[in-house]
C-alpha positions as CSV (number, residue, x, y, z in Angstrom):
1,M,83.6,-43.3,-25.7
2,A,81.0,-40.9,-27.1
3,E,82.1,-37.5,-28.3
4,P,80.7,-34.5,-26.6
5,S,78.1,-32.4,-28.4
6,L,77.3,-28.7,-28.2
7,V,73.6,-27.4,-27.9
8,F,72.8,-23.8,-29.0
9,T,69.5,-22.1,-27.6
10,D,67.6,-19.7,-29.6
11,V,67.7,-16.2,-28.1
12,N,64.2,-15.3,-29.3
13,E,62.7,-18.4,-27.7
14,R,64.1,-17.4,-24.3
15,Q,62.8,-13.9,-24.6
16,G,59.3,-15.1,-25.4
17,M,59.1,-17.3,-22.4
18,F,60.2,-14.4,-20.1
19,T,57.5,-12.2,-21.6
20,R,54.7,-14.7,-21.1
21,R,55.6,-15.0,-17.4
22,I,55.6,-11.2,-17.0
23,F,52.1,-11.0,-18.5
24,L,50.8,-13.8,-16.4
25,M,52.2,-12.4,-13.1
26,G,51.0,-8.9,-14.1
27,G,47.5,-10.2,-14.8
28,L,47.4,-11.8,-11.4
29,V,48.5,-8.7,-9.7
30,A,46.1,-6.6,-11.6
31,F,43.2,-8.9,-10.8
32,G,44.1,-8.8,-7.1
33,M,44.3,-5.0,-7.2
34,F,41.0,-4.8,-8.9
35,A,39.4,-7.2,-6.4
36,L,40.9,-5.2,-3.5
37,T,39.7,-1.9,-4.9
38,G,36.2,-3.3,-5.5
39,R,36.0,-4.6,-1.9
40,L,37.2,-1.3,-0.5
41,A,34.6,0.5,-2.6
42,H,31.9,-1.9,-1.4
43,L,32.9,-1.3,2.2
44,Q,33.2,2.4,1.9
45,I,30.3,3.2,-0.4
46,V,27.7,0.4,-0.1
47,Q,28.3,-0.6,3.6
48,G,29.8,2.6,4.8
49,G,26.7,3.6,6.8
50,K,26.5,0.2,8.6
51,Y,30.1,0.3,9.7
52,K,29.9,3.9,10.7
53,K,27.1,3.0,13.1
54,L,29.1,0.1,14.4
55,S,32.1,2.3,14.9
56,A,30.0,4.9,16.7
57,A,28.5,2.1,18.9
58,N,32.0,1.2,20.0
59,Q,32.7,4.9,20.7
60,Y,29.3,5.9,22.2
61,N,26.9,4.2,24.7
62,F,23.4,5.1,25.8
63,R,22.9,5.0,29.6
64,L,19.3,4.5,30.5
65,I,17.7,7.4,32.5
66,T,14.7,6.4,34.6
67,P,11.7,8.7,34.2
68,P,10.2,10.6,37.2
69,R,7.2,8.6,38.5
70,G,3.9,10.4,38.2
71,N,2.5,12.0,41.4
72,I,-0.7,11.0,43.2
73,Y,-2.9,13.8,44.6
74,D,-6.1,14.0,46.6
75,R,-9.2,15.8,45.4
76,N,-7.9,19.1,46.6
77,G,-4.4,18.9,45.1
78,K,-2.6,17.7,48.2
79,L,0.4,15.5,47.3
80,I,-0.1,12.0,48.6
81,A,2.7,10.2,46.8
82,G,5.6,11.9,45.0
83,N,9.4,11.8,44.5
84,R,12.1,13.2,46.7
85,P,15.9,13.5,46.2
86,S,17.9,10.6,47.4
87,F,21.7,10.1,47.7
88,R,23.2,6.8,46.6
89,V,26.4,4.9,45.8
90,L,26.7,2.7,42.7
91,I,29.2,0.3,41.4
92,E,29.8,0.0,37.6
93,T,30.9,-3.6,37.3
94,N,32.2,-3.3,33.7
95,E,34.9,-0.9,35.1
96,V,35.9,-3.2,38.0
97,K,38.5,-6.0,37.8
98,N,37.9,-7.4,41.3
99,I,34.5,-6.8,42.8
100,D,35.4,-8.0,46.3
101,D,38.5,-5.7,46.5
102,T,36.3,-2.7,45.4
103,L,33.6,-3.5,47.9
104,D,36.3,-3.8,50.6
105,Q,37.6,-0.3,49.8
106,V,34.1,1.1,49.9
107,S,33.5,-0.6,53.3
108,Y,36.2,1.6,54.9
109,V,34.1,4.6,54.2
110,L,30.6,3.1,54.3
111,P,30.5,0.0,56.6
112,Q,28.6,-3.0,55.2
113,T,26.9,-5.8,57.1
114,L,27.2,-9.4,55.9
115,A,23.5,-9.3,54.7
116,S,24.1,-6.1,52.7
117,R,27.3,-7.6,51.2
118,R,25.4,-10.7,50.1
119,R,22.6,-8.5,48.6
120,I,25.1,-6.4,46.6
121,L,26.8,-9.5,45.2
122,R,23.4,-11.1,44.4
123,D,22.3,-7.9,42.5
124,I,25.6,-7.8,40.6
125,N,25.1,-11.4,39.4
126,Q,21.5,-10.7,38.4
127,N,22.1,-7.4,36.6
128,Q,23.6,-6.9,33.2
129,R,27.3,-5.8,33.3
130,S,26.4,-2.5,31.6
131,V,23.8,-1.7,34.3
132,P,25.3,-0.3,37.6
133,T,24.4,-1.9,40.9
134,I,23.3,0.1,44.0
135,I,25.7,-0.4,46.9
136,A,23.8,1.8,49.3
137,G,20.8,4.0,48.8
138,D,19.0,6.9,50.6
139,L,22.1,8.0,52.4
140,S,22.4,10.8,54.8
141,W,24.2,13.9,53.7
142,E,27.1,13.1,56.0
143,D,27.6,9.5,54.6
144,F,27.1,10.8,51.1
145,S,29.8,13.4,51.6
146,K,32.3,10.9,52.9
147,V,31.7,8.6,50.0
148,S,31.9,11.4,47.4
149,L,35.2,12.5,48.8
150,Y,36.8,9.1,48.1
151,A,34.7,7.8,45.2
152,N,37.1,9.1,42.5
153,D,40.0,7.0,44.0
154,I,38.0,3.8,43.9
155,P,37.6,2.4,40.3
156,G,34.0,1.8,39.2
157,V,32.4,3.6,42.2
158,V,30.0,6.5,41.6
159,A,28.2,8.7,44.1
160,D,25.2,10.5,42.7
161,M,21.7,11.8,43.5
162,D,18.5,10.0,42.4
163,E,14.8,10.3,43.1
164,M,13.0,8.0,45.6
165,R,9.3,7.5,46.0
166,A,7.9,9.2,49.0
167,Y,4.5,8.8,50.8
168,Y,3.7,11.9,52.7
169,Y,0.8,10.7,54.8
170,G,2.4,7.5,56.2
171,G,-0.2,4.9,56.9
172,A,-3.2,7.0,56.1
173,F,-3.3,5.9,52.5
174,S,-1.1,2.7,52.8
175,H,-3.8,0.3,51.3
176,V,-5.6,2.4,48.8
177,V,-2.5,4.1,47.3
178,G,-0.2,1.2,47.9
179,Y,3.5,1.3,47.5
180,V,6.3,0.6,45.0
181,S,9.3,-1.7,45.5
182,K,12.1,-3.4,43.6
183,V,11.2,-5.6,40.6
184,N,11.2,-9.3,41.4
185,Q,11.0,-12.4,39.1
186,K,7.2,-12.4,39.4
187,D,7.1,-8.9,38.0
188,L,9.4,-9.8,35.2
189,D,7.2,-12.8,34.3
190,N,4.2,-10.5,34.1
191,E,6.1,-8.2,31.7
192,K,7.0,-10.9,29.2
193,N,5.6,-8.9,26.3
194,A,7.2,-5.6,27.3
195,S,9.0,-3.5,24.8
196,E,12.8,-3.3,24.7
197,T,12.8,0.1,26.5
198,D,10.5,-1.2,29.2
199,F,12.5,-4.4,29.5
200,N,15.7,-2.4,30.1
201,L,13.8,-0.1,32.5
202,L,12.7,-3.1,34.6
203,H,16.3,-4.1,35.1
204,H,17.5,-0.7,36.1
205,P,18.5,-0.5,39.8
206,S,16.7,2.8,40.3
207,F,13.4,1.6,38.9
208,R,10.6,0.7,41.3
209,I,7.4,-1.0,40.3
210,G,3.9,-0.7,41.8
211,K,3.0,-3.6,44.1
212,T,-0.4,-2.7,45.6
213,G,-3.2,-0.3,45.4
214,I,-3.2,2.6,42.9
215,E,0.6,2.2,42.4
216,R,0.0,-1.2,41.0
217,A,-3.2,-0.7,39.1
218,F,-1.9,2.4,37.3
219,D,1.8,1.4,37.2
220,K,2.1,1.7,33.4
221,E,0.6,5.3,33.5
222,L,2.7,6.3,36.5
223,R,6.1,4.9,35.3
224,G,6.5,7.2,32.3
225,V,9.0,6.5,29.4
226,A,12.7,6.1,29.9
227,G,15.3,8.4,28.4
228,G,18.9,7.9,27.4
229,K,22.2,9.7,28.1
230,K,24.7,9.5,25.2
231,V,28.2,9.1,26.6
232,E,31.6,8.6,24.9
233,V,33.6,5.6,26.2
234,D,37.1,4.3,25.7
235,A,38.1,0.7,24.7
236,R,37.5,-0.5,28.2
237,G,34.0,1.0,28.3
238,K,34.9,3.8,30.7
239,V,33.0,7.1,30.2
240,V,35.3,9.8,29.0
241,A,32.7,12.4,27.8
242,Q,29.0,13.1,27.5
243,D,27.1,14.1,24.3
244,D,24.2,16.2,25.4
245,E,22.9,16.7,21.9
246,G,22.5,13.0,21.4
247,S,20.7,12.4,24.7
248,I,17.0,11.7,25.0
249,E,15.1,13.2,27.9
250,P,12.8,10.8,29.8
251,V,9.0,11.4,29.7
252,P,7.6,11.8,33.3
253,G,4.7,9.5,34.3
254,K,1.2,10.8,34.4
255,D,-0.2,12.4,37.5
256,I,-3.3,10.8,39.1
257,V,-5.9,12.7,41.1
258,L,-8.0,10.7,43.5
259,T,-11.5,11.5,44.8
260,L,-10.2,11.0,48.4
261,D,-9.9,13.9,50.8
262,A,-6.6,13.8,52.7
263,D,-8.1,15.7,55.7
264,I,-11.0,13.3,56.1
265,Q,-8.7,10.3,55.6
266,Q,-6.2,11.6,58.1
267,R,-9.0,12.3,60.6
268,A,-10.3,8.7,60.2
269,I,-6.8,7.3,61.0
270,E,-6.6,9.6,64.1
271,V,-10.1,8.5,65.3
272,F,-9.3,4.8,65.0
273,G,-6.0,5.0,66.8
274,Q,-4.9,1.5,67.6
275,D,-8.3,0.0,66.9
276,S,-8.6,-2.4,64.0
277,G,-11.2,-1.6,61.3
278,S,-12.2,0.5,58.4
279,C,-14.1,3.6,57.3
280,V,-15.5,4.3,53.8
281,M,-17.3,7.5,53.0
282,M,-19.0,8.5,49.7
283,D,-20.8,11.4,48.1
284,I,-24.2,9.9,47.5
285,H,-24.8,12.0,44.3
286,T,-21.5,11.5,42.5
287,G,-20.3,8.3,44.0
288,E,-16.9,9.8,44.7
289,V,-15.2,8.1,47.6
290,L,-13.9,10.7,50.0
291,C,-12.5,8.3,52.6
292,M,-11.3,4.7,52.4
293,T,-9.2,3.7,55.4
294,S,-7.9,0.5,56.8
295,S,-6.6,0.6,60.4
296,P,-4.0,0.1,61.6
297,G,-2.1,0.9,58.5
298,F,1.6,0.6,57.8
299,D,4.3,3.0,56.5
300,P,4.7,2.3,52.8
301,N,8.0,4.2,52.8
302,L,9.5,1.0,54.4
303,F,8.9,-1.0,51.3
304,V,10.5,1.4,48.8
305,S,14.1,0.6,49.6
306,G,13.3,-2.9,50.7
307,I,11.8,-3.8,54.1
308,S,13.9,-6.0,56.4
309,S,12.6,-9.5,57.1
310,D,12.3,-8.7,60.8
311,A,10.2,-5.6,60.2
312,Y,8.0,-7.5,57.8
313,K,7.5,-10.3,60.3
314,L,6.3,-7.8,62.9
315,L,3.7,-6.5,60.5
316,H,2.6,-10.0,59.3
317,D,2.3,-11.5,62.8
318,Y,0.5,-8.5,64.5
319,D,-3.0,-9.7,65.4
320,R,-4.6,-6.4,64.1
321,V,-3.4,-7.5,60.7
322,P,-2.1,-4.1,59.3
323,L,-1.3,-5.7,55.9
324,L,-4.9,-6.6,55.3
325,D,-7.1,-4.0,53.5
326,K,-10.2,-4.1,55.7
327,A,-12.1,-1.8,53.5
328,L,-12.0,-4.2,50.4
329,S,-10.5,-7.5,51.4
330,G,-11.9,-8.0,54.8
331,T,-15.5,-9.3,54.9
332,Y,-17.6,-9.5,58.1
333,P,-21.2,-10.3,59.0
334,P,-23.1,-7.0,58.7
335,G,-25.0,-7.5,61.9
336,S,-28.0,-5.2,62.5
337,T,-27.0,-2.8,59.8
338,F,-28.5,-5.4,57.5
339,K,-31.9,-4.9,59.1
340,T,-32.4,-1.7,57.0
341,L,-32.4,-3.9,53.9
342,V,-34.5,-6.6,55.4
343,A,-37.1,-4.0,56.3
344,L,-37.0,-2.6,52.8
345,A,-37.3,-6.1,51.2
346,A,-40.3,-6.7,53.4
347,L,-41.9,-3.4,52.3
348,E,-41.2,-4.1,48.7
349,N,-42.9,-7.4,49.0
350,G,-46.2,-6.1,50.5
351,Y,-45.2,-6.3,54.2
352,D,-47.5,-4.0,56.4
353,P,-45.2,-1.7,58.4
354,K,-47.9,-1.6,61.1
355,T,-47.4,-5.3,61.8
356,T,-46.4,-5.8,65.4
357,H,-44.4,-8.5,67.3
358,T,-43.7,-8.7,71.0
359,C,-40.1,-9.1,72.2
360,N,-39.5,-10.9,75.5
361,G,-35.8,-11.4,74.8
362,V,-36.2,-14.8,73.2
363,F,-37.7,-16.3,70.1
364,P,-38.2,-20.1,70.1
365,F,-38.1,-21.6,66.6
366,G,-37.9,-25.3,65.9
367,N,-35.5,-26.9,68.3
368,H,-33.5,-23.6,68.7
369,V,-34.0,-20.5,70.8
370,F,-32.9,-17.2,69.2
371,H,-32.1,-14.4,71.6
372,C,-32.3,-10.6,71.7
373,D,-30.2,-8.3,73.7
374,S,-33.2,-6.7,75.4
375,H,-36.9,-7.0,76.2
376,H,-38.4,-4.5,73.8
377,G,-42.1,-5.3,74.2
378,T,-44.5,-4.8,71.4
379,L,-43.1,-3.0,68.3
380,D,-44.0,-2.2,64.7
381,L,-41.5,-2.1,61.9
382,H,-40.4,1.5,62.6
383,G,-39.8,0.8,66.2
384,A,-38.0,-2.4,65.5
385,I,-35.5,-0.5,63.3
386,V,-35.0,2.3,65.9
387,T,-34.4,-0.2,68.8
388,S,-32.7,-2.8,66.6
389,C,-34.9,-5.6,68.0
390,D,-33.7,-9.0,66.9
391,V,-36.9,-10.8,67.8
392,Y,-38.9,-8.6,65.4
393,F,-36.5,-9.2,62.5
394,Y,-36.4,-13.0,63.1
395,Q,-40.0,-13.0,62.3
396,C,-39.9,-10.3,59.6
397,A,-37.3,-12.3,57.7
398,L,-39.3,-15.5,58.0
399,S,-42.3,-13.7,56.4
400,V,-40.2,-12.5,53.5
401,G,-37.8,-15.4,52.9
402,P,-34.1,-15.5,52.0
403,D,-34.4,-15.2,48.2
404,K,-36.3,-11.9,48.3
405,I,-34.0,-10.5,50.9
406,A,-30.9,-11.5,49.0
407,A,-32.3,-10.1,45.7
408,L,-32.9,-6.7,47.3
409,A,-29.5,-6.7,49.1
410,R,-27.8,-7.2,45.8
411,K,-29.7,-4.3,44.2
412,F,-28.2,-2.2,46.9
413,G,-24.6,-3.3,46.3
414,L,-24.0,-6.2,48.7
415,G,-22.1,-9.1,47.3
416,Q,-20.8,-7.0,44.4
417,I,-17.3,-6.1,43.2
418,F,-17.0,-2.5,42.0
419,D,-14.8,-1.1,39.3
420,I,-13.0,1.5,41.3
421,G,-9.6,1.0,39.6
422,I,-7.8,-1.1,42.2
423,E,-7.8,-4.8,42.9
424,G,-8.2,-6.8,46.1
425,Q,-12.0,-6.6,46.6
426,K,-13.7,-9.6,48.1
427,A,-17.4,-10.1,47.0
428,G,-18.4,-11.6,50.4
429,V,-21.7,-13.6,50.5
430,V,-25.3,-12.7,50.2
431,P,-26.9,-16.1,50.7
432,D,-30.1,-17.5,49.2
433,T,-31.4,-21.0,48.4
434,A,-29.5,-21.1,45.0
435,W,-26.2,-20.1,46.6
436,K,-26.5,-22.8,49.3
437,R,-27.5,-25.4,46.8
438,A,-24.3,-24.6,44.8
439,Y,-21.9,-24.1,47.7
440,F,-22.8,-27.0,49.9
441,D,-23.0,-29.6,47.1
442,G,-20.5,-31.8,48.8
443,S,-17.8,-31.2,46.1
444,K,-15.3,-30.0,48.7
445,P,-14.3,-31.9,51.9
446,W,-14.7,-28.7,54.0
447,R,-18.2,-28.1,52.7
448,P,-20.6,-30.7,54.1
449,K,-23.3,-31.8,51.7
450,D,-26.3,-29.8,52.9
451,P,-27.8,-28.1,49.8
452,K,-31.2,-27.5,51.2
453,W,-31.9,-24.1,52.9
454,Q,-32.9,-24.9,56.4
455,P,-35.8,-22.9,58.0
456,G,-33.6,-22.1,61.0
457,E,-31.1,-20.3,58.8
458,T,-33.6,-17.5,57.8
459,P,-33.9,-15.9,61.3
460,S,-30.1,-15.5,61.4
461,M,-30.1,-13.9,58.0
462,G,-32.7,-11.5,59.2
463,I,-30.3,-9.9,61.7
464,G,-27.2,-10.0,59.3
465,Q,-25.6,-13.1,60.7
466,G,-25.3,-16.7,59.4
467,F,-23.7,-16.9,56.0
468,T,-24.0,-13.2,55.2
469,N,-20.6,-11.4,54.8
470,V,-19.9,-8.0,53.4
471,N,-17.0,-5.5,53.2
472,A,-17.0,-1.9,54.3
473,L,-17.2,-0.5,50.8
474,Q,-20.3,-2.6,50.0
475,N,-22.0,-1.4,53.2
476,C,-21.2,2.2,52.3
477,V,-22.7,1.7,48.8
478,A,-25.9,0.3,50.3
479,V,-26.4,3.2,52.6
480,S,-25.5,5.6,49.8
481,R,-28.2,4.2,47.7
482,L,-30.7,4.4,50.6
483,A,-29.7,8.0,51.1
484,N,-29.9,8.9,47.4
485,G,-33.2,7.1,47.1
486,R,-33.4,7.4,43.3
487,K,-30.2,6.2,41.7
488,A,-28.0,3.1,42.1
489,V,-24.9,5.2,42.8
490,L,-21.6,3.5,42.1
491,P,-18.3,4.2,43.9
492,R,-15.6,6.2,42.1
493,L,-12.1,6.4,43.4
494,V,-10.0,7.9,40.6
495,K,-10.9,11.3,39.4
496,S,-8.4,11.8,36.6
497,V,-5.3,10.3,35.0
498,G,-2.9,12.6,33.2
499,G,-5.4,15.4,33.4
500,K,-8.2,13.5,31.7
501,P,-11.4,12.4,33.6
502,Y,-11.4,8.7,34.4
503,K,-14.4,6.5,33.7
504,E,-17.4,8.8,34.4
505,T,-20.5,6.7,34.2
506,E,-24.3,7.3,34.4
507,F,-26.1,5.7,37.3
508,E,-29.1,3.4,36.7
509,D,-32.4,4.1,38.4
510,L,-32.8,2.4,41.8
511,A,-35.4,-0.4,41.5
512,A,-37.2,0.4,44.8
513,D,-40.3,2.4,45.8
514,P,-39.1,5.9,47.0
515,N,-41.8,5.8,49.7
516,H,-40.4,2.6,51.1
517,I,-36.9,4.0,51.1
518,A,-38.2,7.2,52.8
519,F,-39.7,5.0,55.5
520,V,-36.4,3.3,56.2
521,R,-34.5,6.6,56.2
522,A,-36.9,8.1,58.7
523,A,-36.4,5.2,61.0
524,M,-32.6,5.6,60.6
525,A,-32.9,9.3,61.6
526,D,-34.7,8.2,64.8
527,V,-32.0,5.7,65.6
528,V,-29.7,8.7,66.2
529,T,-32.1,10.9,68.1
530,S,-33.9,8.3,70.3
531,G,-32.7,4.8,69.3
532,T,-29.6,2.7,69.8
533,A,-27.2,5.4,68.7
534,A,-28.7,8.2,70.9
535,G,-26.0,9.9,72.8
536,F,-23.3,8.4,70.6
537,A,-23.8,10.0,67.2
538,K,-25.1,13.5,67.8
539,L,-23.1,15.9,65.5
540,D,-23.5,19.1,67.6
541,L,-23.6,21.1,64.4
542,G,-26.8,23.1,64.9
543,P,-29.6,22.0,62.6
544,I,-27.4,19.4,60.9
545,M,-28.4,15.9,62.0
546,M,-27.1,12.4,61.1
547,A,-29.2,9.3,60.4
548,G,-27.7,5.9,60.9
549,K,-28.0,2.3,62.0
550,T,-25.9,0.4,64.6
551,G,-24.8,-3.1,64.2
552,T,-23.1,-5.7,66.5
553,A,-22.0,-8.7,64.5
554,Q,-21.1,-11.9,66.4
555,S,-17.7,-13.2,65.3
556,H,-17.6,-16.3,67.5
557,T,-20.3,-18.6,68.9
558,I,-21.0,-17.4,72.4
559,K,-23.2,-19.1,75.0
560,S,-26.4,-17.4,76.0
561,G,-25.8,-14.8,78.6
562,S,-22.2,-14.4,77.8
563,R,-22.4,-11.3,75.5
564,A,-20.4,-9.0,77.7
565,T,-18.0,-8.9,74.9
566,L,-15.5,-6.3,76.3
567,H,-14.6,-8.9,79.0
568,L,-13.7,-11.5,76.4
569,E,-10.3,-11.9,74.6
570,W,-10.0,-9.4,71.8
571,E,-10.3,-11.9,69.0
572,K,-13.6,-13.3,70.4
573,R,-15.4,-10.0,70.8
574,D,-18.2,-8.9,68.4
575,H,-17.5,-6.6,65.4
576,A,-19.0,-3.1,65.8
577,W,-20.7,-1.5,62.8
578,F,-22.3,1.9,62.1
579,V,-23.7,3.0,58.8
580,A,-24.9,6.6,58.4
581,F,-25.8,9.5,56.1
582,A,-25.9,13.2,56.7
583,P,-27.6,15.7,56.7
584,A,-30.5,13.5,57.7
585,D,-33.0,15.9,56.0
586,A,-31.0,16.5,52.8
587,P,-28.4,13.7,52.5
588,K,-25.1,14.3,50.8
589,Y,-22.6,12.0,52.4
590,A,-22.9,8.4,53.4
591,M,-20.4,6.2,55.3
592,S,-19.8,2.8,56.9
593,V,-17.6,2.2,59.9
594,I,-16.5,-1.2,61.2
595,V,-14.4,-1.7,64.3
596,Q,-13.1,-5.2,64.2
597,H,-13.8,-7.0,67.5
598,G,-14.9,-3.6,68.9
599,G,-17.9,-4.8,70.9
600,W,-21.1,-2.7,70.5
601,G,-21.8,-0.7,67.4
602,S,-23.4,2.1,69.4
603,S,-20.5,2.7,71.8
604,S,-17.5,1.7,69.6
605,A,-18.3,2.5,65.9
606,A,-20.9,5.3,66.2
607,P,-18.6,7.8,68.0
608,K,-15.9,7.3,65.4
609,A,-18.4,7.8,62.6
610,R,-19.6,11.0,64.3
611,E,-16.1,12.5,64.3
612,I,-15.3,11.6,60.7
613,M,-18.7,12.8,59.4
614,R,-18.2,16.1,61.3
615,M,-14.9,16.7,59.4
616,A,-16.7,16.2,56.0
617,L,-19.6,18.4,56.9
618,L,-17.4,21.2,58.3
619,K,-15.4,21.3,55.0
620,D,-18.5,21.6,52.8
621,P,-19.2,25.3,52.1
622,E,-23.0,24.7,51.5
623,I,-23.4,22.9,54.8
624,Q,-21.3,25.5,56.6
625,K,-23.9,28.0,55.6
626,R,-26.6,26.0,57.3
627,I,-24.5,25.5,60.4
628,I,-23.8,29.2,61.0
629,G,-27.2,30.3,59.7
630,V,-25.8,33.2,57.7
631,N,-23.6,33.1,54.6
632,P,-20.4,35.1,55.3
633,A,-20.4,36.2,51.7
634,D,-23.7,38.0,52.2
635,L,-22.0,40.3,54.7
636,V,-19.6,41.8,52.1
637,D,-20.5,45.4,51.2
638,K,-23.6,45.3,53.4
639,P,-24.3,47.4,56.4
640,L,-24.7,45.4,59.6
641,T,-28.3,46.5,60.0
642,D,-29.2,44.6,56.8
643,V,-28.2,41.2,58.3
644,P,-31.3,39.3,59.5
645,L,-31.2,38.4,63.2
646,P,-32.3,35.0,64.6
647,E,-35.9,34.9,65.9
648,D,-35.0,33.6,69.3
649,D,-32.7,34.8,72.0
650,T,-30.2,32.0,71.8
651,G,-28.1,33.4,69.0
652,A,-28.8,30.5,66.7
653,A,-30.9,30.5,63.5
654,P,-34.0,28.4,63.6
655,P,-33.5,25.0,62.1
656,P,-35.1,24.2,58.8
657,P,-38.3,22.1,58.9
658,D,-37.9,18.4,58.9
659,T,-38.7,17.1,55.5
660,L,-38.4,13.4,56.3
661,P,-41.6,11.4,56.2
662,T,-42.5,9.7,59.4
663,S,-43.7,6.1,59.7
664,T,-47.3,5.2,60.2
């Protein structure tokens, strides 16, 4: 058995071990404190600004403010399209736990149809949660008052006032000014490269984008720049205060002034009534378009809030096609209005205006018999224009040929698309041998292979039929250049954007002999006094006369002897044209009028042109002086005895001498 042993530990050794542990633990604590202090210093000093912004972002939000859309005015400052107050109800989805329950509560105050409920839910799903969704817009004051009374008791529901686009002339400017409507996917696809501000604006429920006409062509200028409202929010995102100093005011869109005259435009719509067609009027010196209507129009206000499918179907299916812009997109055979250019092409290519042809009502050519609506007897070129003799122009066109006729027609604006600021123009067709060779090459199943110009196609071209198709703007440009006589005037629709003139251009010289143009103009003056428009286009404005040319364009193949068009179904009747300029002796305004399926140009289109032209002339101060004979300004501070009296006893001043050349 071993004996027990005693072990003695050195006190100094135990003390040293304890001290080493203290230093080790203290070092670790000191290092940790140093690291923590360094990190806090980094966060506070180096990254303090960053986290201050993040903190503020949690505390403050910016709510997008849509800018007021720019106004659209006529040439005299009359408001065509502007903004009006509108009451609405919104739902802020980020403050709502159950959307259906909230909508049910709103429906007790503001009843909802199943379609509107679906629309609201669709919009909520498409919108960002931070963007409010419109429950109902453009409310009456009575409905808005009821909702406002209970809105505070329904979480997430806000009743406020907004601005809505308003069109003050209804359908008078529906095509040329166009309309705005809600943004769709196609619009978003077209704005792929938009800035962040524009992107957010496009998704805002109050924003409307231009869809047609001026509203679409100048949408970027009209929409302005969005602003922002700085609001303080709580942890749930609910607004608790507003910071006015941090808010950014929106920049309103630019105002646009058009060359159109609202009075003339409105008069044109009144004159057309329920008839389908178009009127375009221009100043022949400046190219400014004073009137551009398409009838019947439609109320663009219907599209701002969203047109119902039933209402849209009615517009779409109506046989007068109110959604079609007949001034730019509708093309029609020009009929006998084209004879003015055929005559000018003949003169330009050495045709003797004394050449006569005898009209017996028919013109046999090849294996076809071409007809005329009357038996005009023997006529020269002047008489053929005045009486609109088809037989004469069949033969006149054959003597000139399609290529020369087409070349001159293009010089006068037919077959052209003009830069007037809006889209939708159709070029139509001014045919020649090269066009037919390219068009009827057999490359398309619906185009038979017939590239050669047939001799029998030229007579039809001579009276504005066959392949020839133009729109109302082109026909107005053509008669404007005839009336000007010197310059190839171009149409101008937009006068200024944001107070700055828009695209003022110089006109090129008109490549035609002024004497030949004067010959055609003289014949057009006689059309109104003694020709096809006599009794239909007299202005009754004293010495002021109008010159013009009627046209009746066949829209369907009709058997010989069946041209009593007014007894046919509407869609089979001929189109009625009238082109004109006034005053005849010193032209200032030119116009074209087409009445779709209107029958005869003389009885259908000419009276409408007369009333519209009268409005333009009566508004012109210089022409007013000629109409009344004495300038009212000359009577100021003058005794009555100093005012010259008329030379006859009728009370009217003698008309100025006729300066138009006459045909030989």
